[in-house]
Backbone and ligand atoms as CSV (ligand in chain L), in Angstrom:
chain,resi,resn,atom,element,x,y,z
A,1,MET,N,N,110.443,-126.328,-118.675
A,1,MET,CA,C,111.267,-125.113,-118.545
A,1,MET,C,C,110.429,-124.071,-117.757
A,2,GLU,N,N,109.140,-123.877,-118.190
A,2,GLU,CA,C,108.357,-122.900,-117.528
A,2,GLU,C,C,108.084,-123.231,-116.076
A,3,LYS,N,N,107.969,-124.519,-115.807
A,3,LYS,CA,C,107.754,-124.949,-114.446
A,3,LYS,C,C,108.897,-124.654,-113.546
A,4,GLU,N,N,110.125,-124.767,-114.126
A,4,GLU,CA,C,111.334,-124.467,-113.357
A,4,GLU,C,C,111.370,-123.041,-112.893
A,5,ILE,N,N,110.991,-122.150,-113.823
A,5,ILE,CA,C,110.980,-120.749,-113.457
A,5,ILE,C,C,109.983,-120.423,-112.327
A,6,LEU,N,N,108.858,-121.087,-112.462
A,6,LEU,CA,C,107.800,-120.919,-111.446
A,6,LEU,C,C,108.255,-121.347,-110.078
A,7,GLU,N,N,109.016,-122.437,-110.061
A,7,GLU,CA,C,109.442,-122.960,-108.779
A,7,GLU,C,C,110.570,-122.167,-108.141
A,8,GLU,N,N,111.195,-121.360,-108.960
A,8,GLU,CA,C,112.328,-120.586,-108.418
A,8,GLU,C,C,111.846,-119.292,-107.679
A,9,LYS,N,N,110.523,-119.006,-107.820
A,9,LYS,CA,C,109.987,-117.863,-107.091
A,9,LYS,C,C,109.993,-118.136,-105.603
A,10,LYS,N,N,110.891,-117.469,-104.930
A,10,LYS,CA,C,110.986,-117.764,-103.479
A,10,LYS,C,C,110.674,-116.517,-102.682
A,11,ILE,N,N,110.022,-116.804,-101.528
A,11,ILE,CA,C,109.753,-115.717,-100.583
A,11,ILE,C,C,110.299,-116.137,-99.213
A,12,ASN,N,N,110.305,-115.234,-98.279
A,12,ASN,CA,C,110.736,-115.590,-96.954
A,12,ASN,C,C,109.476,-115.782,-96.118
A,13,CYS,N,N,109.525,-116.832,-95.257
A,13,CYS,CA,C,108.440,-117.037,-94.308
A,13,CYS,C,C,108.160,-115.837,-93.433
A,14,TRP,N,N,106.917,-115.520,-93.258
A,14,TRP,CA,C,106.582,-114.317,-92.470
A,14,TRP,C,C,106.868,-114.467,-90.980
A,15,TYR,N,N,107.150,-115.671,-90.570
A,15,TYR,CA,C,107.386,-115.927,-89.151
A,15,TYR,C,C,108.860,-116.209,-88.863
A,16,CYS,N,N,109.427,-117.267,-89.545
A,16,CYS,CA,C,110.772,-117.669,-89.191
A,16,CYS,C,C,111.813,-117.113,-90.184
A,17,GLY,N,N,111.334,-116.565,-91.305
A,17,GLY,CA,C,112.283,-116.008,-92.342
A,17,GLY,C,C,112.920,-117.017,-93.244
A,18,SER,N,N,112.553,-118.271,-93.116
A,18,SER,CA,C,113.100,-119.332,-93.979
A,18,SER,C,C,112.645,-119.144,-95.432
A,19,GLU,N,N,113.441,-119.501,-96.381
A,19,GLU,CA,C,113.130,-119.361,-97.765
A,19,GLU,C,C,112.147,-120.482,-98.148
A,20,ILE,N,N,111.050,-120.104,-98.661
A,20,ILE,CA,C,110.028,-121.051,-99.104
A,20,ILE,C,C,109.512,-120.618,-100.504
A,21,ALA,N,N,108.860,-121.567,-101.170
A,21,ALA,CA,C,108.325,-121.276,-102.486
A,21,ALA,C,C,107.135,-120.366,-102.324
A,22,LYS,N,N,106.951,-119.438,-103.269
A,22,LYS,CA,C,105.895,-118.415,-103.166
A,22,LYS,C,C,104.489,-119.055,-103.156
A,23,LYS,N,N,104.398,-120.243,-103.860
A,23,LYS,CA,C,103.092,-120.923,-103.917
A,23,LYS,C,C,102.722,-121.647,-102.653
A,24,ASP,N,N,103.689,-121.917,-101.758
A,24,ASP,CA,C,103.403,-122.594,-100.525
A,24,ASP,C,C,102.464,-121.855,-99.639
A,25,LYS,N,N,101.450,-122.555,-99.144
A,25,LYS,CA,C,100.548,-121.867,-98.275
A,25,LYS,C,C,101.029,-121.933,-96.820
A,26,TYR,N,N,101.826,-122.933,-96.546
A,26,TYR,CA,C,102.343,-123.071,-95.217
A,26,TYR,C,C,103.890,-123.200,-95.280
A,27,CYS,N,N,104.545,-122.716,-94.280
A,27,CYS,CA,C,106.024,-122.752,-94.230
A,27,CYS,C,C,106.464,-124.206,-93.990
A,28,LYS,N,N,107.461,-124.569,-94.782
A,28,LYS,CA,C,107.967,-125.957,-94.606
A,28,LYS,C,C,108.793,-126.104,-93.316
A,29,VAL,N,N,109.295,-125.033,-92.831
A,29,VAL,CA,C,110.179,-125.074,-91.623
A,29,VAL,C,C,109.360,-124.931,-90.311
A,30,CYS,N,N,108.529,-123.932,-90.207
A,30,CYS,CA,C,107.840,-123.719,-88.949
A,30,CYS,C,C,106.344,-124.098,-89.060
A,31,GLY,N,N,105.817,-124.305,-90.256
A,31,GLY,CA,C,104.449,-124.729,-90.414
A,31,GLY,C,C,103.401,-123.689,-90.340
A,32,LYS,N,N,103.827,-122.389,-90.223
A,32,LYS,CA,C,102.833,-121.326,-90.037
A,32,LYS,C,C,102.230,-120.964,-91.431
A,33,GLU,N,N,100.962,-120.550,-91.367
A,33,GLU,CA,C,100.254,-120.149,-92.586
A,33,GLU,C,C,100.737,-118.867,-93.189
A,34,GLN,N,N,100.843,-118.810,-94.508
A,34,GLN,CA,C,101.418,-117.645,-95.132
A,34,GLN,C,C,100.313,-116.852,-95.821
A,35,SER,N,N,99.220,-116.551,-95.119
A,35,SER,CA,C,98.107,-115.822,-95.734
A,35,SER,C,C,98.272,-114.331,-95.493
A,36,GLN,N,N,97.424,-113.544,-96.137
A,36,GLN,CA,C,97.408,-112.117,-95.969
A,36,GLN,C,C,97.169,-111.758,-94.505
A,37,LYS,N,N,96.248,-112.486,-93.913
A,37,LYS,CA,C,95.868,-112.237,-92.547
A,37,LYS,C,C,97.089,-112.443,-91.605
A,38,ALA,N,N,97.848,-113.518,-91.918
A,38,ALA,CA,C,98.971,-113.833,-91.081
A,38,ALA,C,C,100.081,-112.748,-91.241
A,39,ARG,N,N,100.039,-112.064,-92.359
A,39,ARG,CA,C,101.072,-111.040,-92.618
A,39,ARG,C,C,100.825,-109.791,-91.860
A,40,PHE,N,N,99.533,-109.559,-91.439
A,40,PHE,CA,C,99.178,-108.277,-90.850
A,40,PHE,C,C,100.069,-107.818,-89.721
A,41,PRO,N,N,100.420,-108.689,-88.762
A,41,PRO,CA,C,101.295,-108.190,-87.648
A,41,PRO,C,C,102.658,-107.689,-88.138
A,42,TYR,N,N,103.007,-108.022,-89.370
A,42,TYR,CA,C,104.310,-107.639,-89.897
A,42,TYR,C,C,104.283,-106.424,-90.823
A,43,THR,N,N,103.055,-105.934,-91.063
A,43,THR,CA,C,102.967,-104.713,-91.855
A,43,THR,C,C,103.219,-103.524,-90.901
A,44,LYS,N,N,103.422,-102.337,-91.484
A,44,LYS,CA,C,103.742,-101.142,-90.708
A,44,LYS,C,C,102.591,-100.896,-89.718
A,45,LEU,N,N,101.343,-100.924,-90.234
A,45,LEU,CA,C,100.167,-100.661,-89.396
A,45,LEU,C,C,100.088,-101.739,-88.308
A,46,GLY,N,N,100.345,-103.014,-88.714
A,46,GLY,CA,C,100.244,-104.121,-87.781
A,46,GLY,C,C,101.230,-103.952,-86.680
A,47,ILE,N,N,102.422,-103.535,-86.983
A,47,ILE,CA,C,103.453,-103.389,-85.930
A,47,ILE,C,C,103.081,-102.249,-84.961
A,48,ILE,N,N,102.474,-101.156,-85.542
A,48,ILE,CA,C,102.063,-100.010,-84.676
A,48,ILE,C,C,100.914,-100.509,-83.741
A,49,VAL,N,N,99.924,-101.208,-84.306
A,49,VAL,CA,C,98.782,-101.688,-83.523
A,49,VAL,C,C,99.334,-102.671,-82.446
A,50,THR,N,N,100.211,-103.581,-82.828
A,50,THR,CA,C,100.700,-104.561,-81.877
A,50,THR,C,C,101.501,-103.921,-80.815
A,51,SER,N,N,102.220,-102.813,-81.107
A,51,SER,CA,C,103.039,-102.134,-80.125
A,51,SER,C,C,102.206,-101.532,-79.022
A,52,LEU,N,N,100.924,-101.229,-79.329
A,52,LEU,CA,C,100.041,-100.661,-78.330
A,52,LEU,C,C,99.685,-101.720,-77.212
A,53,PHE,N,N,99.838,-102.963,-77.618
A,53,PHE,CA,C,99.466,-104.047,-76.711
A,53,PHE,C,C,100.726,-104.674,-76.043
A,54,ILE,N,N,101.749,-104.863,-76.798
A,54,ILE,CA,C,102.910,-105.499,-76.203
A,54,ILE,C,C,104.125,-104.626,-75.978
A,55,GLY,N,N,103.981,-103.346,-76.379
A,55,GLY,CA,C,105.056,-102.368,-76.169
A,55,GLY,C,C,106.370,-102.747,-76.797
A,56,PRO,N,N,107.416,-102.703,-76.010
A,56,PRO,CA,C,108.775,-102.853,-76.599
A,56,PRO,C,C,109.038,-104.261,-77.201
A,57,PHE,N,N,108.155,-105.222,-76.864
A,57,PHE,CA,C,108.319,-106.563,-77.390
A,57,PHE,C,C,108.036,-106.643,-78.897
A,58,VAL,N,N,107.436,-105.554,-79.412
A,58,VAL,CA,C,107.139,-105.536,-80.852
A,58,VAL,C,C,108.443,-105.282,-81.667
A,59,LEU,N,N,109.474,-104.891,-80.975
A,59,LEU,CA,C,110.732,-104.582,-81.612
A,59,LEU,C,C,111.248,-105.810,-82.362
A,60,LYS,N,N,111.022,-106.970,-81.813
A,60,LYS,CA,C,111.494,-108.193,-82.447
A,60,LYS,C,C,110.784,-108.370,-83.794
A,61,LYS,N,N,109.471,-108.154,-83.753
A,61,LYS,CA,C,108.700,-108.238,-84.993
A,61,LYS,C,C,109.176,-107.225,-86.037
A,62,ALA,N,N,109.373,-106.026,-85.579
A,62,ALA,CA,C,109.844,-104.964,-86.501
A,62,ALA,C,C,111.192,-105.318,-87.135
A,63,MET,N,N,112.097,-105.950,-86.364
A,63,MET,CA,C,113.407,-106.301,-86.803
A,63,MET,C,C,113.424,-107.464,-87.748
A,64,THR,N,N,112.411,-108.347,-87.623
A,64,THR,CA,C,112.437,-109.551,-88.461
A,64,THR,C,C,111.400,-109.527,-89.571
A,65,SER,N,N,110.579,-108.463,-89.648
A,65,SER,CA,C,109.528,-108.350,-90.618
A,65,SER,C,C,110.093,-108.415,-92.073
A,66,PRO,N,N,109.654,-109.311,-92.884
A,66,PRO,CA,C,110.119,-109.332,-94.284
A,66,PRO,C,C,109.497,-108.232,-95.113
A,67,LEU,N,N,108.488,-107.553,-94.546
A,67,LEU,CA,C,107.830,-106.495,-95.320
A,67,LEU,C,C,108.554,-105.134,-95.208
A,68,LEU,N,N,109.424,-105.035,-94.290
A,68,LEU,CA,C,110.172,-103.741,-94.100
A,68,LEU,C,C,111.572,-103.853,-94.675
A,69,THR,N,N,112.031,-102.758,-95.268
A,69,THR,CA,C,113.409,-102.719,-95.737
A,69,THR,C,C,114.313,-102.486,-94.541
A,70,LYS,N,N,115.623,-102.686,-94.724
A,70,LYS,CA,C,116.567,-102.516,-93.611
A,70,LYS,C,C,116.526,-101.139,-93.041
A,71,LYS,N,N,116.352,-100.168,-93.984
A,71,LYS,CA,C,116.315,-98.740,-93.574
A,71,LYS,C,C,115.045,-98.489,-92.715
A,72,GLU,N,N,113.927,-99.069,-93.173
A,72,GLU,CA,C,112.684,-98.909,-92.441
A,72,GLU,C,C,112.727,-99.563,-91.087
A,73,ARG,N,N,113.404,-100.678,-91.005
A,73,ARG,CA,C,113.546,-101.398,-89.730
A,73,ARG,C,C,114.323,-100.547,-88.699
A,74,THR,N,N,115.385,-99.912,-89.207
A,74,THR,CA,C,116.251,-99.071,-88.324
A,74,THR,C,C,115.394,-97.883,-87.850
A,75,LYS,N,N,114.678,-97.264,-88.799
A,75,LYS,CA,C,113.877,-96.077,-88.520
A,75,LYS,C,C,112.765,-96.475,-87.491
A,76,PHE,N,N,112.176,-97.585,-87.739
A,76,PHE,CA,C,111.080,-98.055,-86.898
A,76,PHE,C,C,111.534,-98.346,-85.493
A,77,SER,N,N,112.682,-99.057,-85.411
A,77,SER,CA,C,113.205,-99.416,-84.113
A,77,SER,C,C,113.611,-98.211,-83.322
A,78,ALA,N,N,114.259,-97.229,-83.984
A,78,ALA,CA,C,114.670,-95.997,-83.345
A,78,ALA,C,C,113.484,-95.249,-82.857
A,79,THR,N,N,112.420,-95.087,-83.652
A,79,THR,CA,C,111.182,-94.390,-83.261
A,79,THR,C,C,110.570,-95.092,-82.062
A,80,LEU,N,N,110.550,-96.385,-82.088
A,80,LEU,CA,C,109.911,-97.147,-81.052
A,80,LEU,C,C,110.684,-96.970,-79.682
A,81,ILE,N,N,111.970,-96.942,-79.727
A,81,ILE,CA,C,112.765,-96.739,-78.535
A,81,ILE,C,C,112.539,-95.348,-77.958
A,82,ILE,N,N,112.478,-94.342,-78.846
A,82,ILE,CA,C,112.225,-92.992,-78.399
A,82,ILE,C,C,110.860,-92.894,-77.745
A,83,VAL,N,N,109.823,-93.446,-78.424
A,83,VAL,CA,C,108.467,-93.393,-77.885
A,83,VAL,C,C,108.414,-94.093,-76.504
A,84,MET,N,N,109.055,-95.235,-76.380
A,84,MET,CA,C,109.108,-95.988,-75.171
A,84,MET,C,C,109.743,-95.180,-74.047
A,85,ALA,N,N,110.860,-94.508,-74.371
A,85,ALA,CA,C,111.588,-93.707,-73.472
A,85,ALA,C,C,110.727,-92.556,-72.931
A,86,ILE,N,N,109.940,-91.912,-73.824
A,86,ILE,CA,C,109.032,-90.847,-73.463
A,86,ILE,C,C,107.957,-91.352,-72.510
A,87,ILE,N,N,107.365,-92.449,-72.828
A,87,ILE,CA,C,106.312,-93.116,-72.005
A,87,ILE,C,C,106.872,-93.379,-70.662
A,88,LEU,N,N,108.092,-93.949,-70.607
A,88,LEU,CA,C,108.738,-94.297,-69.325
A,88,LEU,C,C,109.013,-93.077,-68.511
A,89,PHE,N,N,109.436,-92.007,-69.160
A,89,PHE,CA,C,109.659,-90.748,-68.492
A,89,PHE,C,C,108.360,-90.209,-67.797
A,90,PHE,N,N,107.288,-90.292,-68.518
A,90,PHE,CA,C,106.010,-89.856,-67.956
A,90,PHE,C,C,105.514,-90.786,-66.809
A,91,ILE,N,N,105.763,-92.037,-66.927
A,91,ILE,CA,C,105.426,-92.956,-65.881
A,91,ILE,C,C,106.250,-92.638,-64.615
A,92,MET,N,N,107.499,-92.429,-64.781
A,92,MET,CA,C,108.400,-92.082,-63.673
A,92,MET,C,C,107.934,-90.778,-63.008
A,93,LYS,N,N,107.545,-89.794,-63.819
A,93,LYS,CA,C,107.103,-88.555,-63.389
A,93,LYS,C,C,105.826,-88.705,-62.577
A,94,ALA,N,N,104.911,-89.520,-63.106
A,94,ALA,CA,C,103.652,-89.785,-62.399
A,94,ALA,C,C,103.865,-90.395,-61.067
A,95,ILE,N,N,104.783,-91.385,-61.029
A,95,ILE,CA,C,105.151,-92.076,-59.794
A,95,ILE,C,C,105.662,-91.047,-58.737
A,96,ASN,N,N,106.487,-90.144,-59.275
A,96,ASN,CA,C,107.087,-89.096,-58.441
A,96,ASN,C,C,105.988,-88.234,-57.833
A,97,VAL,N,N,105.041,-87.777,-58.670
A,97,VAL,CA,C,103.956,-86.915,-58.232
A,97,VAL,C,C,103.085,-87.636,-57.210
A,98,ILE,N,N,102.758,-88.864,-57.461
A,98,ILE,CA,C,101.953,-89.651,-56.446
A,98,ILE,C,C,102.764,-89.820,-55.175
A,99,GLY,N,N,104.049,-90.081,-55.316
A,99,GLY,CA,C,104.933,-90.254,-54.137
A,99,GLY,C,C,104.985,-88.977,-53.332
A,100,ASN,N,N,105.097,-87.834,-53.966
A,100,ASN,CA,C,105.108,-86.582,-53.261
A,100,ASN,C,C,103.783,-86.301,-52.561
A,101,TYR,N,N,102.721,-86.676,-53.192
A,101,TYR,CA,C,101.368,-86.479,-52.628
A,101,TYR,C,C,101.261,-87.222,-51.346
A,102,TYR,N,N,101.746,-88.498,-51.281
A,102,TYR,CA,C,101.667,-89.230,-50.056
A,102,TYR,C,C,102.578,-88.684,-48.991
A,103,VAL,N,N,103.758,-88.220,-49.394
A,103,VAL,CA,C,104.687,-87.654,-48.442
A,103,VAL,C,C,104.067,-86.444,-47.783
A,104,GLN,N,N,103.354,-85.620,-48.563
A,104,GLN,CA,C,102.695,-84.450,-48.031
A,104,GLN,C,C,101.560,-84.799,-47.058
A,105,MET,N,N,100.830,-85.822,-47.487
A,105,MET,CA,C,99.661,-86.264,-46.633
A,105,MET,C,C,100.125,-86.701,-45.257
A,106,PHE,N,N,101.233,-87.435,-45.239
A,106,PHE,CA,C,101.593,-87.972,-43.937
A,106,PHE,C,C,102.525,-87.048,-43.137
A,107,SER,N,N,102.925,-85.963,-43.716
A,107,SER,CA,C,103.794,-85.024,-42.974
A,107,SER,C,C,102.988,-84.005,-42.191
A,108,TYR,N,N,101.658,-83.975,-42.400
A,108,TYR,CA,C,100.844,-83.042,-41.583
A,108,TYR,C,C,100.244,-83.773,-40.377
L,1,ZN,ZN,ZN,108.491,-120.364,-91.187
């Protein structure tokens, strides 16, 4: 009886989201390790750190992270899109400034 209860404890795989037993060290579906270290990219801090390297691609992680609630996912995604838009705006502005600089250089 007690064993049955223990086996019913299910969690979602940190990678593919498949339902697996909590005691499983590896996902039965995708085979990825379910350790604390493996969870890091899916934590709030992990997603922020990852976003510095892969930018908008982190959105997929944020949307599928089992560690975030639905509300947090929405908030996170919205924030990420705004931040990316601001960065893009400054990049465009910088390109414009550099462009103008060259135009001025060649017009004299
Ligand atoms: Zn999996």
